[in-house]
C-alpha positions in Angstrom: 29.6 110.6 106.8 26.2 112.0 105.4 24.7 110.5 102.0 21.4 112.0 100.7 19.9 110.9 96.5 17.9 113.4 94.9 17.0 113.0 91.8 18.3 113.8 88.4 16.0 116.7 87.7 16.8 118.4 90.9 20.3 117.5 90.4 20.5 119.8 87.5 18.5 122.3 88.9 20.7 122.4 92.1 24.4 120.9 91.0 26.2 124.1 92.4 24.8 123.7 96.1 26.3 119.7 95.4 29.0 120.1 94.7 29.2 122.6 98.0 27.6 120.3 100.1 30.1 117.2 99.2 33.4 119.8 99.3 32.1 121.7 102.3 29.8 119.7 103.5 31.3 116.8 103.8 28.3 114.4 102.1 28.1 111.6 99.2 25.3 112.3 96.5 23.5 109.9 95.0 22.1 111.0 92.0 18.4 108.9 91.0 16.7 107.7 88.1 13.2 106.8 88.6 14.1 106.0 92.1 17.1 103.7 91.5 20.3 105.2 92.2 22.7 105.8 89.2 25.5 107.9 89.7 27.3 109.9 92.7 29.2 112.6 93.7 32.0 112.4 95.8 34.7 114.1 97.1 38.5 112.6 95.1 39.7 109.9 97.2 43.2 110.7 99.2 45.9 108.6 97.8 48.2 106.7 100.4 51.4 107.5 100.8 52.5 103.9 99.5 56.3 103.9 99.8 56.9 106.8 101.1 55.8 106.4 103.7 58.0 104.0 105.0 60.7 106.3 104.7 63.1 106.0 108.0 62.2 102.1 108.7 65.8 100.8 108.0 68.9 102.7 108.5 70.7 104.5 105.9 73.2 101.8 106.6 71.1 98.2 106.0 72.5 96.0 103.8 69.3 96.6 102.0 70.4 99.6 100.3 74.0 98.3 99.2 71.7 95.4 98.0 69.5 97.7 96.3 72.2 99.8 94.3 74.6 96.5 93.4 71.0 95.5 91.7 70.9 99.5 90.3 75.1 99.1 89.1 74.4 95.9 87.8 71.1 96.6 85.1 72.8 99.2 83.9 76.0 96.9 83.3 73.6 94.5 81.9 75.1 91.9 84.2 73.1 88.6 84.6 72.4 88.4 88.7 72.9 85.1 90.2 72.0 84.3 93.6 73.7 81.1 95.6 71.9 80.3 98.8 74.2 79.7 101.9 75.0 76.9 103.7 75.5 76.6 106.9 
């Protein structure tokens, strides 16, 4: 990514042009005041898909979904859920 520095005074004059550089030129603009960086104009970060990207990693009949369904039902009915570990 190209990074350009520009003074506040010049940024005021060329604001539309700077925005176009960010949007179409994939640049990042550093606004300076007396030679020191005070602000950055950059494209918004794209958010990751999060859990949506995990779709399909479990089979539909996986025990996970049965457990989640049971938890949801218990919460709806306001039941306490106590888990006792299995002993071999």
